[in-house]
C-alpha positions as CSV (number, residue, x, y, z in Angstrom):
1,X,73.9,37.2,-53.5
2,X,72.4,38.2,-56.8
3,X,69.4,40.5,-57.2
4,X,66.9,37.7,-58.0
5,X,68.3,34.8,-55.8
6,X,65.4,34.7,-53.3
7,X,62.8,35.5,-56.0
8,X,64.0,32.6,-58.0
9,X,63.9,30.2,-55.1
10,X,60.4,31.3,-54.3
11,X,59.4,30.9,-58.0
12,X,60.4,27.2,-57.8
13,X,58.5,26.7,-54.5
14,X,55.4,28.5,-55.9
15,X,55.6,26.2,-59.0
16,X,55.5,23.1,-56.8
17,X,52.7,24.5,-54.7
18,X,50.7,25.2,-57.9
19,X,50.7,21.4,-58.5
20,X,48.8,20.7,-55.2
21,X,45.4,19.5,-56.3
22,X,43.7,19.0,-53.0
23,X,41.2,16.2,-53.2
24,X,41.1,16.3,-57.0
25,X,43.7,13.7,-57.7
26,X,43.8,10.3,-59.5
27,X,45.1,11.2,-63.0
28,X,48.1,9.6,-64.8
29,X,50.3,11.3,-67.4
30,X,52.3,8.9,-69.5
31,X,55.4,9.3,-71.8
32,X,56.6,6.4,-73.9
33,X,59.8,6.5,-76.0
34,X,60.3,4.5,-79.2
35,X,63.1,3.7,-81.6
36,X,62.2,3.8,-85.3
37,X,63.8,1.0,-87.3
38,X,64.0,0.5,-91.1
39,X,63.4,-2.8,-93.0
40,X,66.9,-3.9,-92.2
41,X,66.5,-3.3,-88.5
42,X,68.7,-0.2,-88.5
43,X,67.9,3.1,-86.8
44,X,66.1,5.6,-89.1
45,X,68.1,8.8,-89.0
46,X,66.7,12.3,-88.5
47,X,67.3,13.5,-92.1
48,X,66.6,11.7,-95.4
49,X,69.5,9.5,-96.3
50,X,70.2,7.7,-99.6
51,X,66.7,8.6,-100.8
52,X,65.1,7.0,-97.8
53,X,62.6,8.9,-95.7
54,X,64.0,10.3,-92.5
55,X,62.3,10.9,-89.1
56,X,62.0,14.6,-89.9
57,X,59.6,13.7,-92.7
58,X,57.7,11.3,-90.5
59,X,57.1,14.0,-87.9
60,X,56.1,16.4,-90.7
61,X,53.5,14.0,-91.8
62,X,52.3,13.4,-88.3
63,X,51.8,17.2,-87.8
64,X,48.6,16.8,-89.9
65,X,47.1,15.1,-86.9
66,X,49.2,17.0,-84.2
67,X,49.2,20.5,-85.6
68,X,51.1,22.4,-82.8
69,X,54.5,22.2,-84.4
70,X,57.9,22.9,-82.8
71,X,60.8,24.1,-84.9
72,X,64.4,25.0,-84.1
73,X,65.7,28.4,-85.0
74,X,67.1,26.9,-88.1
75,X,63.7,25.5,-89.2
76,X,64.2,21.9,-88.3
77,X,61.0,20.2,-87.0
78,X,61.6,18.6,-83.6
79,X,58.0,18.0,-82.3
80,X,54.3,18.4,-82.8
81,X,51.2,17.9,-80.7
82,X,47.7,18.8,-79.7
83,X,46.0,19.4,-76.4
84,X,45.9,15.8,-75.3
85,X,49.3,14.6,-76.6
86,X,52.7,15.7,-77.9
87,X,55.4,14.1,-80.0
88,X,59.0,15.0,-79.1
89,X,62.2,13.9,-80.8
90,X,64.7,12.8,-78.2
91,X,68.5,13.3,-78.6
92,X,69.3,10.6,-81.2
93,X,65.9,10.5,-83.0
94,X,64.0,8.5,-80.4
95,X,60.3,9.3,-80.6
96,X,58.7,10.3,-77.3
97,X,54.9,10.2,-77.2
98,X,53.6,12.2,-74.2
99,X,49.9,12.0,-73.1
100,X,48.1,14.6,-71.0
101,X,46.9,13.3,-67.6
102,X,43.9,11.1,-67.9
103,X,41.7,9.7,-65.1
104,X,41.3,6.3,-66.6
105,X,43.9,3.9,-68.1
106,X,41.4,3.2,-70.9
107,X,41.7,6.9,-71.9
108,X,45.5,6.6,-72.0
109,X,45.2,3.4,-74.0
110,X,42.9,5.1,-76.6
111,X,45.2,8.1,-77.0
112,X,48.2,5.8,-77.5
113,X,46.4,3.5,-79.9
114,X,45.4,6.5,-82.0
115,X,49.1,7.6,-82.2
116,X,50.2,4.1,-83.2
117,X,47.5,4.1,-85.9
118,X,48.5,7.5,-87.2
119,X,52.2,6.8,-87.3
120,X,51.5,3.3,-88.7
121,X,49.8,4.9,-91.7
122,X,53.0,6.7,-92.4
123,X,55.7,4.1,-91.6
124,X,54.1,0.9,-92.7
125,X,54.4,1.6,-96.4
126,X,58.1,2.4,-95.8
127,X,58.6,-1.0,-94.1
128,X,59.6,0.9,-91.0
129,X,58.6,-0.2,-87.5
130,X,58.6,1.1,-83.9
131,X,60.6,-0.7,-81.3
132,X,59.6,-0.3,-77.6
133,X,62.6,-1.6,-75.6
134,X,64.8,0.1,-73.0
135,X,67.9,0.3,-75.1
136,X,68.7,0.6,-78.7
137,X,68.5,-2.9,-80.2
138,X,71.0,-2.1,-82.9
139,X,74.2,-0.1,-83.2
140,X,76.5,1.2,-80.4
141,X,75.6,4.5,-78.9
142,X,78.9,6.2,-79.9
143,X,78.0,5.6,-83.6
144,X,74.6,7.4,-83.4
145,X,74.2,11.1,-84.3
146,X,72.3,13.7,-82.4
147,X,69.4,15.5,-84.1
148,X,69.9,19.3,-84.9
149,X,68.4,20.6,-81.6
150,X,70.7,23.0,-79.7
151,X,69.6,21.8,-76.3
152,X,71.0,18.3,-77.0
153,X,74.3,19.6,-78.3
154,X,74.8,21.7,-75.2
155,X,74.0,18.7,-73.0
156,X,76.4,16.5,-75.0
157,X,79.2,19.0,-74.7
158,X,78.7,19.4,-71.0
159,X,78.5,15.6,-70.3
160,X,81.6,15.0,-72.4
161,X,83.5,17.1,-70.0
162,X,82.7,14.8,-67.0
163,X,85.4,12.2,-66.4
164,X,84.3,8.6,-66.4
165,X,80.7,9.3,-67.4
166,X,78.8,7.7,-70.3
167,X,76.1,10.1,-71.2
168,X,76.3,9.2,-74.8
169,X,74.5,5.9,-74.0
170,X,71.7,7.7,-72.1
171,X,71.2,10.3,-74.8
172,X,71.5,8.2,-77.9
173,X,70.5,4.7,-76.9
174,X,68.0,4.7,-74.0
175,X,64.2,4.7,-74.0
176,X,61.9,4.8,-71.1
177,X,58.3,4.6,-69.9
178,X,57.4,7.4,-67.5
179,X,54.2,7.8,-65.4
180,X,53.3,11.1,-63.7
181,X,51.1,11.3,-60.6
182,X,48.9,14.0,-59.1
183,X,49.7,15.1,-55.5
184,X,47.2,16.7,-53.1
185,X,49.6,18.7,-51.1
186,X,53.3,19.0,-50.2
187,X,53.2,16.0,-47.8
188,X,51.5,13.8,-50.4
189,X,54.1,14.8,-53.0
190,X,57.0,13.9,-50.7
191,X,55.4,10.7,-49.6
192,X,55.0,9.5,-53.2
193,X,58.5,10.6,-54.1
194,X,60.0,8.6,-51.3
195,X,58.0,5.5,-51.9
196,X,58.6,5.6,-55.7
197,X,62.3,6.1,-55.1
198,X,62.6,3.1,-52.8
199,X,60.4,0.9,-54.9
200,X,62.2,2.1,-58.1
201,X,64.6,-0.8,-58.4
202,X,61.7,-3.3,-58.0
203,X,59.5,-1.5,-60.5
204,X,62.5,-1.3,-62.9
205,X,63.0,-5.1,-62.5
206,X,59.4,-5.8,-63.3
207,X,59.7,-3.7,-66.5
208,X,63.2,-4.9,-67.4
209,X,63.3,-4.8,-71.2
210,X,66.9,-4.6,-72.6
211,X,67.5,-7.7,-74.7
212,X,70.4,-6.1,-76.5
213,X,73.0,-3.7,-75.0
214,X,75.7,-2.0,-77.2
215,X,75.1,-4.5,-80.0
216,X,75.4,-7.6,-77.9
217,X,72.9,-9.9,-76.2
218,X,72.2,-8.6,-72.6
219,X,71.8,-10.9,-69.7
220,X,72.1,-8.4,-66.9
221,X,69.1,-6.7,-65.3
222,X,68.5,-3.0,-64.8
223,X,70.8,-2.0,-67.6
224,X,69.0,1.2,-68.5
225,X,68.6,2.2,-64.9
226,X,72.4,1.8,-64.4
227,X,73.2,3.7,-67.6
228,X,71.5,6.7,-66.0
229,X,73.8,6.4,-63.0
230,X,76.7,6.8,-65.3
231,X,75.6,10.2,-66.5
232,X,76.0,12.8,-63.7
233,X,75.5,11.8,-60.1
234,X,74.6,15.3,-59.0
235,X,71.4,15.2,-61.2
236,X,70.6,11.5,-61.7
237,X,69.7,8.6,-59.5
238,X,68.3,9.2,-56.0
239,X,68.5,13.0,-55.6
240,X,68.2,15.3,-53.8
241,X,70.4,13.3,-51.3
242,X,68.3,14.6,-48.5
243,X,65.0,13.2,-49.8
244,X,64.5,10.8,-46.9
245,X,65.5,13.4,-44.2
246,X,62.8,14.4,-41.7
247,X,61.1,17.7,-42.8
248,X,62.1,17.4,-46.5
249,X,59.8,19.5,-48.7
250,X,59.4,21.8,-51.6
251,X,61.9,24.3,-50.4
252,X,64.6,21.6,-50.1
253,X,63.9,20.4,-53.6
254,X,64.2,24.0,-54.8
255,X,67.5,24.5,-53.0
256,X,68.9,21.4,-54.6
257,X,67.8,22.5,-58.1
258,X,69.5,25.8,-57.6
259,X,72.7,24.0,-56.5
260,X,73.0,22.0,-59.8
261,X,74.5,23.5,-63.0
262,X,71.7,24.2,-65.5
263,X,74.1,23.2,-68.4
264,X,72.7,26.1,-70.4
265,X,70.1,28.8,-70.0
266,X,67.7,30.3,-72.5
267,X,67.2,33.8,-70.9
268,X,68.3,36.3,-72.0
269,X,69.8,34.3,-74.9
270,X,70.7,30.6,-75.1
271,X,74.2,30.0,-73.8
272,X,76.2,27.5,-71.9
273,X,76.9,27.9,-68.2
274,X,79.6,25.3,-67.5
275,X,79.9,24.4,-63.8
276,X,78.1,27.5,-62.6
277,X,75.2,26.6,-60.3
278,X,71.7,27.5,-61.3
279,X,71.5,30.0,-58.5
280,X,74.6,31.7,-59.9
281,X,73.5,31.4,-63.6
282,X,70.1,33.1,-62.8
283,X,71.4,35.4,-60.0
284,X,70.7,38.5,-62.2
285,X,67.8,37.0,-64.1
286,X,64.2,37.0,-62.9
287,X,63.1,33.4,-63.6
288,X,59.7,33.1,-65.3
289,X,57.7,29.9,-65.9
290,X,59.7,28.9,-68.9
291,X,62.9,29.2,-66.9
292,X,61.5,27.1,-64.1
293,X,60.5,24.4,-66.6
294,X,63.9,24.5,-68.2
295,X,65.6,24.1,-64.9
296,X,63.4,21.2,-64.0
297,X,64.1,19.5,-67.3
298,X,67.9,19.6,-66.7
299,X,67.8,17.1,-63.9
300,X,66.8,13.4,-64.3
301,X,66.4,11.6,-61.0
302,X,64.6,8.3,-60.8
303,X,61.6,10.3,-59.4
304,X,61.3,13.9,-60.5
305,X,59.1,16.6,-59.0
306,X,57.4,19.1,-61.2
307,X,53.7,20.0,-60.9
308,X,53.3,16.2,-60.7
309,X,55.5,13.4,-59.4
310,X,57.2,11.7,-62.3
311,X,58.2,8.0,-61.9
312,X,61.0,7.5,-64.4
313,X,62.4,4.0,-63.7
314,X,60.7,1.8,-66.3
315,X,62.1,0.6,-69.6
316,X,60.0,1.3,-72.7
317,X,57.4,-1.5,-73.1
318,X,55.1,-2.6,-75.9
319,X,51.5,-1.5,-75.8
320,X,49.8,-4.2,-73.7
321,X,52.6,-4.3,-71.1
322,X,52.9,-0.5,-70.9
323,X,49.2,-0.1,-70.1
324,X,49.7,-2.8,-67.4
325,X,52.5,-0.7,-65.9
326,X,50.4,2.5,-66.0
327,X,47.7,0.6,-64.2
328,X,50.2,-0.8,-61.6
329,X,51.5,2.7,-60.8
330,X,48.0,4.1,-60.6
331,X,46.8,1.3,-58.4
332,X,49.7,1.6,-56.0
333,X,49.9,5.4,-55.5
334,X,46.3,6.6,-55.3
335,X,44.9,4.5,-52.5
336,X,45.8,5.9,-49.0
337,X,45.5,2.4,-47.4
338,X,47.9,1.0,-50.0
339,X,50.4,3.7,-49.2
340,X,50.1,2.9,-45.5
341,X,50.7,-0.8,-46.2
342,X,53.8,-0.1,-48.3
343,X,55.2,2.3,-45.6
344,X,54.6,-0.4,-43.0
345,X,56.5,-3.0,-45.1
346,X,59.4,-0.5,-45.4
347,X,59.4,0.2,-41.6
348,X,58.4,3.8,-42.0
349,X,57.3,5.6,-38.8
350,X,55.5,8.9,-39.6
351,X,58.0,11.2,-41.1
352,X,60.9,9.0,-40.1
353,X,62.2,7.1,-43.1
354,X,65.1,4.9,-42.1
355,X,66.8,5.1,-45.5
356,X,69.4,6.9,-47.5
357,X,70.1,7.0,-51.2
358,X,72.8,4.4,-50.6
359,X,70.1,1.9,-49.6
360,X,68.5,2.2,-53.0
361,X,71.8,1.7,-54.7
362,X,72.3,-1.4,-52.6
363,X,68.9,-2.6,-53.7
364,X,70.0,-2.2,-57.3
365,X,73.3,-4.1,-56.7
366,X,71.4,-6.9,-55.0
367,X,68.9,-7.3,-57.9
368,X,71.7,-7.3,-60.5
369,X,73.4,-10.0,-58.5
370,X,70.5,-12.2,-57.4
371,X,67.4,-11.2,-59.4
372,X,64.0,-12.1,-57.9
373,X,65.8,-13.9,-55.0
374,X,67.6,-10.7,-53.9
375,X,66.8,-9.4,-50.5
376,X,65.7,-5.8,-50.7
377,X,64.6,-3.8,-47.6
378,X,64.1,-7.0,-45.6
379,X,62.1,-9.0,-48.1
380,X,62.9,-11.0,-51.3
381,X,62.2,-9.2,-54.5
382,X,59.6,-11.8,-55.5
383,X,57.7,-11.1,-52.3
384,X,57.7,-7.4,-53.1
385,X,56.4,-8.1,-56.6
386,X,53.6,-10.3,-55.4
387,X,52.7,-7.6,-52.9
388,X,52.7,-4.8,-55.4
389,X,50.5,-6.6,-57.9
390,X,48.1,-7.7,-55.1
391,X,47.8,-4.1,-53.7
392,X,47.4,-2.6,-57.1
393,X,44.4,-4.9,-57.8
394,X,42.7,-3.5,-54.7
395,X,43.5,0.1,-55.8
396,X,42.3,-0.3,-59.3
397,X,39.0,-2.0,-59.1
398,X,37.5,-2.5,-62.5
399,X,40.7,-1.6,-64.3
400,X,42.7,-4.3,-62.6
401,X,42.5,-6.5,-65.8
402,X,45.3,-4.4,-67.3
403,X,47.8,-5.9,-64.8
404,X,47.6,-9.3,-66.4
405,X,49.4,-8.1,-69.6
406,X,52.3,-6.8,-67.5
407,X,52.4,-9.9,-65.4
408,X,52.6,-12.0,-68.6
409,X,55.3,-9.8,-70.0
410,X,57.5,-10.0,-67.0
411,X,56.7,-13.6,-66.0
412,X,55.5,-12.9,-62.5
């Protein structure tokens, strides 16, 4: 056992405990990923090409409004932000816009509309446009380049060593809509993680938005969700595998994180770690907050625990529908009565959750095969969808009007 093994485990647990907000909960943090397309509908590359403005120049211009700039060691700009929002370039030049937690959906909407206005001032004269879909609407993933950010090249190298995996599709061609939730205490965090994990296939079906997959028309649901399952089963999908076990808590999540290879570490200097577990990689390093955040960012389950609970199952959606989805998640997960009803519909009895990760995978398979008529956890998917929207209305109150845009988008 290394010098810092127990310290590092406790550092993770302490980080999760720092997210406990008592009765002061109700905010939603939102991340929306976009593809930038040129006038011919092709992906705009990171660097200027054939005299055409590249994404690097677009972000440079955006930094006038988002002045906290992130550069690589080689001087390449890869992000910019301010207190309430941050722009990050994803592996193959997807643009991620992350918004700090807000109490009201209207505040999220205002922040997002401001971003769309600012970037519109830059890209409209270029005849560029943003596409909010779950998968790249043009090109095949293998034909797309990575931006010059070492983190992504370390990841690409690691995933390429895994037999039968298709991480290039996740890294280069996927785009999601993520919503982060407050938790009051450990029990509340675990409850939300479990419910979101089980409901994930249904939520993903509501937000299904992949009209084109690998350059061809797509007629199969949950494409992006299934792409993530082709990346690395030890860090994607429904993990930790013990999430539904009685007594599961922060310590169990920390133990799982430490069992997964971190791909690379940044302390004391950035280097790859291969198949070494995080516990081994950091055995002689005292993990600080940046190390904890890095480790948390090297796993991508459907539902991820940080100092909030991240629900990561939705495809990227256009503005009206995306705000409807944010409202849906807020309306479902912040009303104790609603959580009780959902647990009852799932047959949950106290801390006894009669499920395993395999049940979620079976739900995905059923939806792929039968769509809204699929039987999931004892009810048709269409029944679940009706229930979710109805319960969200009760949980949202005056903000329930946002749901109509999502219902119109998904046709339910």
